[in-house]
C-alpha positions in Angstrom: 70.6 112.2 150.3 72.9 109.0 151.2 76.5 108.7 149.0 76.2 105.4 147.0 79.8 105.6 145.1 82.8 107.2 146.4 86.0 107.7 143.7 88.9 108.6 145.2 92.3 109.6 143.3 91.9 107.2 141.1 94.8 107.0 138.4 95.2 104.8 135.3 97.8 104.7 132.7 98.7 102.7 129.7 101.8 102.3 129.1 103.4 106.0 128.6 99.7 107.2 128.3 97.4 108.4 131.4 93.9 107.9 130.8 93.1 108.7 134.4 95.2 111.0 136.2 94.0 111.2 140.0 90.3 111.5 139.4 88.0 112.0 142.0 84.0 111.9 141.9 81.0 111.0 144.0 77.1 109.9 143.2 74.7 109.8 145.2 71.1 107.8 146.0 68.4 109.3 143.3 71.3 111.8 141.5 71.8 111.4 137.9 75.8 112.4 137.2 76.9 112.9 133.6 81.0 112.5 132.9 81.8 114.7 130.0 85.0 115.2 127.4 86.3 114.9 124.2 87.1 111.4 122.6 90.2 110.5 124.8 90.2 112.5 127.7 89.2 109.2 130.1 85.7 108.5 130.7 85.5 105.6 129.3 88.3 104.1 131.3 87.5 106.0 134.3 83.5 104.0 134.7 85.5 100.6 134.1 87.5 100.9 136.6 84.0 101.6 139.0 82.7 98.5 137.2 85.7 96.5 137.7 86.9 95.8 134.0 89.9 98.0 134.3 92.1 97.5 137.8 93.5 101.4 138.4 97.2 101.7 138.9 96.4 103.9 142.1 93.2 105.5 143.9 90.4 103.8 145.7 86.5 103.2 144.8 83.6 102.9 147.5 80.5 101.9 146.9 77.9 102.1 150.1 81.3 102.8 152.2 82.8 99.8 151.1 86.4 99.8 149.3 86.0 97.2 146.2 89.0 95.3 145.6 90.2 96.2 141.8 89.3 94.6 139.3 86.3 92.5 140.6 84.0 92.6 138.2 81.6 90.3 140.6 82.1 91.9 143.5 81.3 95.4 141.9 77.6 93.7 140.9 76.9 91.7 143.8 76.8 95.3 146.1 74.7 97.1 143.1 76.3 98.3 140.4 75.1 98.2 136.8 76.4 99.0 133.5 74.1 99.3 129.8 76.9 99.4 127.1 77.6 101.2 123.8 77.1 98.1 122.2 74.6 95.9 123.4 75.1 92.7 125.2 72.7 90.8 124.0 72.0 87.1 122.4 70.3 87.8 119.1 68.7 84.6 118.6 67.6 84.0 122.0 64.2 85.9 123.5 64.0 88.5 125.6 63.6 86.4 128.9 66.2 84.1 128.1 68.6 87.2 128.0 67.2 89.0 131.2 67.9 85.6 133.1 71.2 84.3 131.1 73.2 83.0 134.1 70.2 83.4 136.7 68.1 81.0 135.2 64.9 79.7 137.7 64.7 76.3 138.2 62.7 73.6 138.7 65.0 70.5 139.4 67.2 70.3 136.7 65.2 72.4 134.1 64.7 76.4 133.8 61.5 77.9 134.9 59.9 80.0 132.1 56.7 81.1 133.4 58.4 82.4 136.4 60.9 83.8 133.9 58.4 85.5 132.0 56.5 86.6 134.9 59.7 88.6 136.6 60.4 90.1 133.6 57.2 91.3 133.5 57.2 92.6 136.9 60.3 94.5 136.0 58.7 96.0 133.1 55.9 97.7 135.0 58.1 98.9 137.8 60.8 100.6 135.9 58.0 101.7 132.9 59.5 99.3 130.6 57.7 97.9 128.2 58.8 94.9 125.9 57.1 91.5 125.1 58.9 89.0 126.7 58.4 86.1 124.1 60.1 87.8 121.9 63.1 87.1 120.3 65.9 90.0 120.3 67.0 89.6 116.8 63.4 90.7 115.6 63.1 94.3 117.7 64.1 97.6 116.8 67.1 99.2 118.5 64.8 100.8 120.9 63.5 98.2 122.1 67.0 96.2 122.7 68.2 98.8 124.8 64.9 98.4 127.4 65.6 94.8 127.5 69.9 96.0 128.3 68.3 98.3 130.7 66.5 95.7 132.6 69.1 92.9 132.3 71.0 95.3 135.0 67.9 96.0 137.0 67.4 92.3 137.5 70.1 92.3 140.0 69.0 94.9 142.3 71.2 97.6 140.7 71.6 100.8 143.1 73.6 102.2 140.7 74.0 102.1 136.9 75.7 103.1 134.7 75.3 104.4 131.4 77.8 104.4 128.0 76.6 106.4 125.4 73.2 105.3 125.7 71.5 107.1 123.1 74.3 106.3 120.1 71.5 104.3 118.0 68.0 105.9 119.2 65.1 107.9 117.4 64.7 111.2 118.9 61.7 109.6 120.2 63.6 106.9 121.7 66.0 109.3 123.0 63.4 111.2 125.1 61.6 107.9 126.0 65.2 106.6 127.5 65.5 110.2 129.3 62.2 109.7 131.0 63.5 106.1 131.7 66.5 107.6 133.7 64.7 110.0 135.4 62.4 107.7 137.0 65.3 105.4 138.1 66.4 108.3 139.8 63.3 108.6 141.2 63.5 105.6 142.8 66.5 106.4 144.3 69.3 104.7 141.7 72.0 106.2 141.4 73.0 107.0 137.9 76.5 107.9 135.5 75.8 108.3 131.9 78.5 108.9 129.2 77.6 111.0 126.5 78.7 113.8 124.3 75.4 114.8 123.0 75.2 118.3 125.2 71.3 118.7 124.3 71.3 115.7 126.5 73.4 116.6 129.1 71.2 119.9 129.7 67.4 117.5 129.8 69.1 114.9 131.7 71.8 115.8 134.6 71.6 117.0 138.1 75.4 117.3 138.0 77.9 117.5 135.1 81.8 116.2 135.7 84.2 117.5 132.9 87.1 115.5 132.1 90.3 116.7 130.2 93.0 114.9 129.3 92.2 112.7 131.9 91.8 115.2 134.8 88.7 116.3 136.0 88.8 120.3 135.0 85.9 121.3 136.3 82.1 120.1 138.0 79.1 122.1 137.3 75.4 122.0 136.7 73.0 122.6 133.5 71.6 125.5 136.1 74.7 127.4 136.0 75.8 127.0 132.2 74.9 125.9 128.9 75.6 123.9 125.9 78.4 126.4 125.1 80.0 126.6 128.6 80.0 123.1 128.6 81.9 123.2 125.2 84.7 125.3 126.1 85.0 123.0 129.5 85.4 119.8 127.6 88.3 121.5 125.2 89.5 124.7 127.0 88.4 127.3 124.2 85.3 128.8 123.3 83.1 126.6 120.0 80.7 127.8 117.9 78.4 125.5 118.3 75.7 126.6 116.1 76.6 125.6 111.9 77.0 128.9 110.2 76.3 128.5 106.2 75.0 130.4 103.6 72.3 129.8 101.1 73.5 127.0 99.0 73.2 127.3 95.3 72.9 123.8 94.0 73.6 123.0 90.2 73.2 120.0 87.7 72.7 116.5 89.5 76.5 115.4 90.3 75.7 112.1 91.8 72.5 110.1 90.6 71.2 106.5 91.4 68.2 104.6 90.3 66.8 101.9 91.2 69.8 100.4 93.4 68.8 97.5 94.8 72.1 96.0 97.9 72.9 92.9 99.5 73.9 93.3 103.2 77.1 91.0 104.5 74.1 87.8 105.1 72.7 87.7 101.7 69.7 90.1 102.6 68.4 92.3 100.4 69.6 96.2 102.6 68.9 98.6 99.7 65.6 98.7 98.3 65.1 100.5 95.4 67.0 103.5 96.3 66.4 106.6 94.3 68.5 109.9 95.1 69.5 112.7 93.2 72.7 115.3 94.3 73.3 118.3 92.6 76.7 120.8 92.5 76.8 123.1 95.6 74.6 121.0 97.9 74.9 118.9 100.7 72.2 116.2 100.4 71.4 114.5 103.8 70.4 110.8 104.5 69.0 110.4 108.2 67.8 107.1 109.4 68.9 104.6 112.1 72.2 103.1 111.9 71.4 99.4 109.9 68.7 100.4 107.3 70.9 100.0 104.5 73.1 103.6 105.1 76.0 101.7 104.7 75.5 99.3 102.2 74.1 102.5 100.3 77.8 103.9 100.3 79.5 101.1 100.2 78.0 100.6 96.5 78.2 103.9 95.3 81.7 103.9 96.3 83.2 100.6 94.9 83.3 98.7 98.1 80.2 96.4 97.8 78.0 95.0 94.4 74.7 96.4 92.9 72.6 93.9 92.3 70.2 95.7 90.4 70.5 99.7 89.2 72.6 101.9 88.3 75.1 105.1 89.6 75.8 108.0 88.1 78.4 110.7 87.9 77.9 114.1 86.5 75.6 111.7 83.7 78.1 108.7 83.0 77.3 105.6 84.2 79.7 103.8 86.9 79.3 100.3 86.5 80.2 98.0 89.8 84.0 99.3 90.1 87.1 98.9 92.6 87.3 101.8 95.2 90.3 103.5 92.9 88.3 104.1 89.7 85.1 105.1 91.4 87.7 107.6 92.7 89.4 108.6 89.7 85.4 108.9 88.2 85.1 111.4 90.3 83.8 110.5 93.8 85.8 111.3 96.6 84.4 108.8 100.2 85.2 110.1 104.2 84.6 106.2 105.2 82.3 106.0 108.7 85.3 103.1 109.5 88.7 105.6 109.5 90.5 102.3 110.7 89.5 100.0 108.5 88.6 101.9 105.5 90.1 105.3 105.3 93.5 104.9 106.9 96.6 102.6 106.8 98.0 102.6 110.1 101.4 101.4 110.0 102.2 104.1 106.9 103.3 107.7 107.7 100.5 110.6 107.4 102.3 111.3 104.4 101.5 108.7 102.3 98.1 108.2 104.2 97.4 112.2 102.6 97.8 110.1 99.2 96.5 106.8 99.8 94.2 107.4 96.5 96.8 108.8 94.3 99.3 107.5 94.7 100.3 106.2 91.5 99.1 109.6 89.7 101.0 112.8 89.2 103.1 114.6 90.8 103.7 111.7 93.8 104.9 109.1 91.2 106.9 109.0 87.7 105.7 105.8 86.0 107.2 103.0 88.8 109.3 106.0 90.9 107.8 107.7 93.7 108.8 111.3 93.9 109.3 111.5 97.6 109.7 115.6 97.6 106.4 116.4 96.4 104.8 113.5 98.2 106.8 115.3 101.3 105.0 118.9 100.0 102.0 118.1 100.1 101.8 117.1 104.0 103.4 119.9 105.3 101.1 121.8 103.0 97.8 119.9 104.5 99.0 118.9 107.6 99.4 123.1 108.4 96.0 123.4 106.3 93.8 120.5 108.0 95.0 121.9 111.7 96.2 118.3 111.8 98.7 118.1 115.1 101.7 115.9 114.6 105.0 115.9 115.5 105.7 114.9 112.2 104.5 114.2 108.6 106.5 111.3 108.6 105.4 110.0 112.2 103.2 106.8 111.7 99.1 107.4 111.2 99.1 104.9 114.1 100.3 107.8 115.8 97.3 110.2 115.9 94.5 111.1 117.6 91.0 109.8 116.3 90.1 113.8 116.0 93.2 113.9 114.4 93.2 110.8 112.0 89.9 111.4 110.7 91.4 114.8 109.4 94.2 113.5 107.6 91.0 111.2 105.8 89.3 114.7 105.6 92.7 116.6 104.4 92.8 113.7 101.4 89.8 114.1 100.0 88.8 117.1 100.4 92.6 118.3 98.8 91.7 117.5 94.9 89.0 119.1 92.6 85.8 117.6 93.8 82.9 116.4 91.7 80.7 114.4 94.7 82.1 114.0 98.0 80.4 111.0 100.0 80.9 111.8 103.9 79.5 108.8 105.8 79.6 109.8 109.9 82.2 112.0 109.3 82.1 113.5 112.7 82.0 110.1 114.5 84.1 109.8 117.8 85.6 113.1 117.2 85.8 116.1 119.6 83.9 118.9 119.8 86.5 121.1 118.8 87.1 118.6 115.4 83.3 118.1 115.3 83.5 122.4 114.4 86.3 122.4 112.2 85.2 119.5 109.8 81.6 120.6 109.6 83.5 124.2 108.3 85.5 121.6 105.2 82.4 120.3 104.6 80.3 123.5 103.3 83.3 124.7 102.3 83.6 121.8 100.2 79.8 122.7 99.0 80.1 126.8 98.2 82.8 125.1 96.1 80.6 123.4 93.9 81.1 119.6 95.0 77.7 118.2 95.9 77.9 116.6 99.0 76.1 113.1 100.2 76.2 113.2 103.8 75.3 110.2 106.0 75.1 110.6 109.8 73.5 108.9 112.6 73.3 112.2 114.2 70.1 114.0 113.3 71.0 117.4 114.4 74.3 117.2 112.3 72.4 116.3 109.7 69.4 119.4 110.2 72.1 121.6 111.1 74.6 120.7 107.8 72.2 119.5 105.0 70.1 121.8 102.3 68.1 118.5 101.5 67.4 115.4 103.7 66.2 112.4 102.6 65.0 110.0 105.4 66.3 106.0 105.4 64.0 103.1 106.5 64.1 99.4 106.0 66.1 99.8 102.9 64.0 102.8 101.6 63.8 106.5 101.1 60.8 107.4 102.8 60.6 110.7 102.5 62.8 113.7 100.8 62.3 116.9 102.9 63.3 120.7 102.8 65.8 121.4 105.4 64.7 124.9 106.2 62.1 124.7 109.3 62.5 120.8 109.1 60.6 119.3 111.5 62.9 117.0 114.0 60.3 115.1 115.5 58.6 114.6 112.3 61.7 113.1 111.0 62.6 111.0 114.2 58.7 109.1 112.9 59.8 108.9 109.6 63.3 107.5 110.8 60.9 104.6 113.0 58.8 104.0 110.3 55.8 105.5 112.4 54.7 108.1 109.4 54.5 107.4 105.2 
């Protein structure tokens, strides 16, 4: 097979941080190469350098033997390279066809030839097995279909090398399986593929070759035939990692969180939560599975006092909570790990010590009236930094100095360091590495075993199935099923998430 891409000795720094350090690898025609590594390992910087979005400090990139000028995205695209981004670059109010031809419209004189464009989309769709309606508006399509449009948009430029950045982050299991078949079909047609993903199961099912990065360097190259998921995880973090969640049998008690008839509107003033009823008991993990954008965020925010409730009520240990602000909800017995730690979980300009008491800053022993007790604040920080393995030079360092995984540990340490009644954990392992995921899972199970009721919301279905004692499936703003996690069928849950089973 001919070599499509050669990356030679690429180095890229951002200030004092070396994102890529002397990296070299190749991709051949029809080959699927998975780029694997922890957050911060340098994967995204590397593919952005290949695509011309980032200018490397050193090194060379060749496409079909031709050296690319650093940072020349137009030349890279003209050489047959496409990229499917994790966050789609589509215009919601425009049609499938309009999005695909945007910037390259076929014309009759001054006017766009819409029929010709739609026919081109149909031909592309048939050639690559990506079924879409050329006339449909993007905003009316499910996420999986939107991703097909994104792929077709890249393929419309006669792509020979296609880069996927976290392509399954918002897909159901069925859509993920379909995408794997699509990528394999592209490779069969001779397209070279680079896939960035953190899902080891998908790497094993998809890749011909795996390039593993750690701390900006290539630490190994292997194939699925030569290793397994545990082996890949060890290459990523430099130590053995327990991938299977180890937990004992739950001993659920009385309900500690009850939601009745809850209705909530989203930021567009559309009804996102539609009459949800649920009950979380002490000593259990109650998981909510669903494709993102089906009301999970609004549900969590309404429970935690971050969004008004249009109808319904939320009770903590039988006591009603009205539309309170988040601090009052916390005082009522609800701890919250928010899905966006940067926006809602931390104050980056504050020290780690201060972030560890954000929800208790005005309470003893950390405050006496108007005065802060700095000794107790430091004592608390020293204890939690050690207990939760927060990697930092000092608790006095700013939260902004921490890696993503350690920022998440600060949030978790703060929320789990008190006597818990209810823990709301929204996307608790998003954007953290395999080693940190293992640690976070153990903390959630420990909270359950210590008598808390845990409401777990995650876009990772494997995480929901492995951690939860009961699973609710949310689709189109409603709870469509509640099932026991023992023997839970992944495909059945996936169909419920997609609204295919009632």
